[in-house]
C-alpha positions, -999 to +999 in steps of 0.1 A: +001-001-001+014+037-010+001+070-001+017+083-031-001+096-060-007+066-088+006+069-122-026+051-128-052+022-119-056-013-133-084-013-155-110-044-140-120-066-169-144-097-172-135-109-205-173-119-225-190-100-203-206-064-214-218-051-180-228-015-192-225+010-218-214+040-195-226+073-181-239+094-208-259+122-216-290+117-237-312+144-251-341+141-277-379+151-286-409+143-304-429+168-326-465+166-323-486+162-355-459+145-375-435+174-379-400+166-391-378+171-370-349+195-371-312+182-371-297+211-356-321+214-326-310+178-315-267+185-324-271+217-297-291+197-272-264+167-275-237+192-271-249+209-238-239+176-226-205+169-240-191+170-200-212+136-197-199+118-224-167+130-237-154+099-256-180+104-284-217+114-298-246+104-324-275+117-333-305+101-349-332+121-370-364+105-381-395+118-393-409+135-361-382+122-342-348+130-329-327+111-303-289+124-289-262+109-270-231+118-256-206+083-247-188+078-217-171+044-227-168+020-195-176-016-215-169-021-251-153+007-254-148+003-292-183-007-296-218+002-282-223+036-300-256+051-298-283+057-305-285+020-310-315+001-334-326-032-333-321-056-356-350-040-382-337-003-373-378-003-362-367+005-325-340+032-312-328+038-278-306+064-260-298+054-225-275+066-192-265+044-169-256+008-162-276-028-161-261-052-135-284-082-143-272-080-183-256-113-176-289-129-166-312-112-189-290-115-224-293-155-230-330-157-233-333-130-253-304-145-280-326-180-270-353-163-284-336-149-319-330-117-307-293-111-321-261-087-304-239-064-323-221-053-292-208-067-256-229-033-244-258-036-222-278-010-243-292-037-267-307-059-238-328-029-232-342-027-265-344-065-270-364-068-238-383-041-248-395-057-281-405-087-257-423-071-231-431-039-237-432-012-212-435-038-183-398-043-196-382-025-171-396-043-136-370-066-152-341-045-147-313-039-123-293-013-126-290+025-130-308+042-158-320+070-174-342+056-211-357+069-240-367+045-265-386+054-297-409+027-312-416+034-348-437+013-357-465+026-331-453+061-326-444+056-296-416+074-270-409+059-242-389+072-210-378+051-181-359+063-144-346+034-126-363+028-093-338+044-074-336+075-091-298+073-088-295+089-129-314+120-138-341+126-167-358+160-173-387+162-198-406+192-211-443+191-228-439+210-262-463+233-274-487+215-304-487+180-290-444+171-282-424+160-260-388+168-249-364+155-227-327+153-217-302+142-190-300+177-174-325+210-184-295+227-199-302+202-229-343+212-229-333+249-229-317+244-264-349+232-277-369+270-290-401+260-280-392+249-237-396+281-214-366+295-196-389+314-172-383+312-137-409+288-114-418+308-083-433+275-067-404+256-080-381+284-059-400+277-026-395+243-031-360+247-035-353+269-004-376+243+018-357+214+007-325+229-003-328+206-037-363+210-064-383+181-056-396+155-084-413+159-102-411+199-105-380+217-116-372+256-114-378+259-150-416+264-154-417+238-183-399+213-173-403+183-154-386+158-138-393+123-141-392+105-102-375+077-099-391+043-107-415+057-133-418+055-171-431+080-192-450+069-222-456+096-251-482+086-277-499+107-303-494+140-287-506+124-252-485+114-221-493+089-192-466+086-167-467+057-142-449+041-113-433+006-124-416+000-088-439-007-057-433+009-023-413-008+007-449-021+021-454-053+005-462-080+018-430-089+037-412-124+048-439-135+081-410-146+097-378-129+094-343-143+101-326-138+134-303-101+136-271-122+136-287-143+108-297-111+082-265-097+091-247-123+079-271-129+048-271-093+041-231-092+041-230-124+012-256-102-010-235-066-006-205-087-015-225-103-047-238-066-053-201-048-050-189-074-076-218-072-102-206-034-098-169-035-102-174-048-140-154-027-165-134-023-192-115+009-179-099+013-143-121+014-113-116+029-077-136+030-045-147+067-021-129+062+009-144+090+030-136+074+066-172+064+076-186+029+077-206+032+044-178+034+022-158+016+043-173-014+039-178-010+000-137-010-001-140-044+025-161-064-003-142-054-026-113-067-013-130-100-008-135-103-042-104-093-055-071-089-044-067-059-022-030-049-035-057-042-068-081-018-051-073+019-057-091+038-028-089+076-029-098+105-005-093+142-001-087+163+032-092+198+045-070+226+061-096+227+088-092+196+113-131+198+123-142+189+081-112+165+077-116+128+076-087+121+057-073+102+091-101+081+095-102+070+056-062+061+060-068+036+090-092+018+064-068+019+037-042+009+059-063-021+074-074-034+041-045-030+023-058-007-005-035+011-027-048+045-012-041+081-026-052+110-009-050+147-014-051+181+011-072+209-004-071+242+009-100+272+010-093+289-018-093+255-037-125+250-024-140+285-030-125+287-064-151+258-074-182+279-068-188+300-101-182+267-120-208+247-094-231+273-113-219+266-148-226+232-144-256+231-121-285+240-141-309+238-111-302+256-078-287+230-050-282+242-018-263+213-004-227+228+002-210+192+002-212+194-039-177+212-033-157+185-020-179+154-039-167+172-067-131+176-058-132+143-046-147+131-087-120+153-098-089+141-080-102+103-087-105+106-128-074+117-127-064+076-121-097+064-130-129+063-149-155+045-126-154+046-091-175+028-063-193+051-033-213+041-001-245+064-008-280+047-001-270+031+035-285+062+052-314+062+034-321+023+034-305+013+067-312+043+089-283+058+096-285+100+099-286+113+136-325+124+125-339+087+134-326+096+165-337+129+170-369+114+162-370+094+196-360+120+214-384+151+200-412+119+207-398+133+247-401+167+235-435+168+225-444+153+254-432+177+278-457+205+292-456+238+270-435+255+300-410+226+301-408+230+264-404+268+264-380+274+288-357+242+268-356+267+237-348+297+256-322+283+269-306+266+239-311+300+219-285+316+248-258+289+238-230+310+223-225+304+187-201+276+171-190+278+133-176+241+136-190+213+118-223+197+136-207+224+168-231+211+194-255+245+192-257+241+161-269+208+160-291+214+197-306+246+175-308+226+142-332+201+165-356+224+180-364+239+146-383+209+143-392+189+172-423+200+183-438+188+147-456+158+134-418+135+119-426+137+084-422+174+088-395+172+117-373+151+093-374+183+067-370+211+089-338+191+105-325+185+071-337+221+053-330+259+055-361+277+055-396+263+075-432+276+060-431+307+080-395+311+072-406+311+035-436+330+043-412+363+057-386+356+031-410+357+000-427+385-021-454+363-037-476+344-017-450+314-014-468+279-016-475+264+012-445+239+010-448+221+045-485+210+032-470+196+003-444+174+024-469+165+050-492+150+021-467+131+003-459+117+035-495+107+040-500+095+007-468+071+015-485+063+050-517+055+032-497+032+006-476+012+027-486-002+065-453+009+081-443+012+114-432+054+120-396+042+112-403+023+080-426+058+065-396+079+078-371+059+058-396+055+027-400+097+024-362+094+025-361+074-005-387+094-021-369+127-019-338+129-001-317+103-016-326+108-052-332+146-058-303+153-029-278+129-023-276+107-059-281+148-079-253+158-059-227+127-067-241+125-107-235+165-109-205+167-094-190+136-108-202+142-143-189+175-145-153+158-146-167+128-170-166+103-140-193+073-133-204+070-102-217+036-087-236+030-057-237-008-047-259-005-019-283+005-043-287-027-060-323-038-067-314-074-051-302-062-022-324-033-015-353-058-011-333-079+009-329-049+028-369-038+026-381-071+039-365-072+072-375-056+106-371-017+109-355-030+143-327-043+124-320-012+110-322+016+141-324-003+176-308-001+207-298+032+201-274+027+172-278+039+138-272+012+108-276-014+129-277-045+103-245-031+085-225-022+113-225-057+127-220-068+091-189-052+089-174-060+123-140-082+116-139-067+079-132-028+084-114-010+121-139-013+151-131+023+151-150+032+122-182+014+136-176+035+168-175+068+145-204+089+150-217+103+116-204+137+102-209+141+068-189+157+038-188+190+053-170+222+045-166+251+066-198+275+050-203+292+081-170+310+088-170+313+049-200+332+054-181+356+079-148+358+062-139+346+026-173+349+011-186+385+025-169+402-013-197+376-029-228+378+001-222+418-005-227+421-040-250+389-044-274+397-011-271+434-009-306+455-004-307+469-038-302+440-062-324+421-040-348+446-043-344+446-080-347+412-082-382+410-070-384+377-051-373+379-018-381+409+009-348+431+014-349+434+052-354+394+058-324+387+039-301+417+052-313+409+089-303+370+083-270+386+071-258+410+097-272+386+128-247+359+111-217+383+108-221+397+141-222+365+159-256+366+177-270+336+153-260+308+132-273+312+098-252+294+081-277+272+060-303+296+049-279+322+036-259+296+021-290+282+002-296+316-011-264+323-020-265+295-045-298+304-058-281+336-065-252+323-084-275+299-101-295+327-108-269+350-125-260+324-146-290+313-155-319+340-155-296+371-152 
């Protein structure tokens, strides 16, 4: 094991097993009324996604339909170009992602007479669609966003994977047409897609720190939700869910906890083995937490540890630096580990770039270190495995502990609650990462609310009442909308409180924050990131288990931590969750002051006509004088202003 930066990383090859088409960008449109598609439009849409696929591009234009593709080659590097047709060129596909059960599906399709031209998994989608129609998505285990043009039926089919790992936007066009793209920037190249800001989308962004599906920040665009299929036929659009909720009938006699942990690790190792297949160099993101450490440990069980390349980054601020624990894990496993330390200046230099490749505002500050890690890893590998999804599937966030504390808080008499709130409010402000006062004050933002709303207030920047004070136009009641979503989920699945909370996280925070962050941060430097925890078979297994196996006896991620005993250092299993943070609170009082003064000054805010300038000025002043910690709302607002300046202003 070495800690020097590598000259390169070895490619992982499983000859003869085409496991993936590669991370890509897709775009396209179909005109209503049979109007001929314009080639220059699809070329412009496709070119806007060049960062997602630097290895090649292609378009297919036929009558009213146009499909475009940018390719990052992962499997069958020489072949597998898209758009790709079936044998008689009657059905065409563009697709972004990886199909992990392609080796299981391909033999049956070949036995039915389908002929493959390449080793790329893209053809399997087409042939499976030929056999099963729209229901083909129910057979897929992978991460994907795809579009299939069925020429004989004059039908366009869009689909997004069940966990929402890959993004897909669409816009219904005047005259009955439809446009789609991996990112909004592709849609905005179509002359019939509106570039107007959606004010309800703005309210949702400020509440969530992202815009949740099916909405977007653009009035003319929508997101296809995770696990959904969209079918366009003769100018009509139909959207339906194909992925069932977690509350489907479960095993009435689940295995014991110890047996479940043992089975889980075997299934997890199988998932990691499926996710490692690649014809290009592959590595592992290693943060020093139990999730990424488990991914690295499982990979070391399916190939020699010396061949496993792990990547981590560090920061000069020790309260935000996790490079030490990552180094400890790498030494324990014996991987070939590579790390780099970044300065505040290098991090801040990213801000203008982020506004350029984020065509929706995004308030999760961890997108900056995620991009730095992706960029560092991309110097040596083309594919990386990450630990995303474990927190939302196996209850890893501190909010699950907070929910129990909130139940106690809500049971207190009102005077006792008021006394506690007053005492916490007098705590001095501490701008360190996850400081004690920050956690307590954030807890009290949601402690008195029902569970669904409590979790979102703990995660988000602005509550409903705060939005009422900030936004000039009467804002959408986002809290009521969020509670209505939680109520629909509760009506669909017979779950316990923890199960319902997990399902809500999987519906909102996981696909629209965590996976969006990783997708944008990695694709901005043409790196593919895979998430073994989100393997379809593994997800089904986790969902079938009792909630007490996930959070119980005061332990978050109980199942994973038990399964990982002896496989990762005990110190990692005992560590509290830190997250991938940056010193936002300090930046807003220091090096970001000029940017704050420019983008949040009262004259600019007043001219913009979206926010009340006195409310913005109050938060800026209180944060600067140290009387209040407004790191989250100010950062979320600042990121919106950067986005607005780039895309609207």
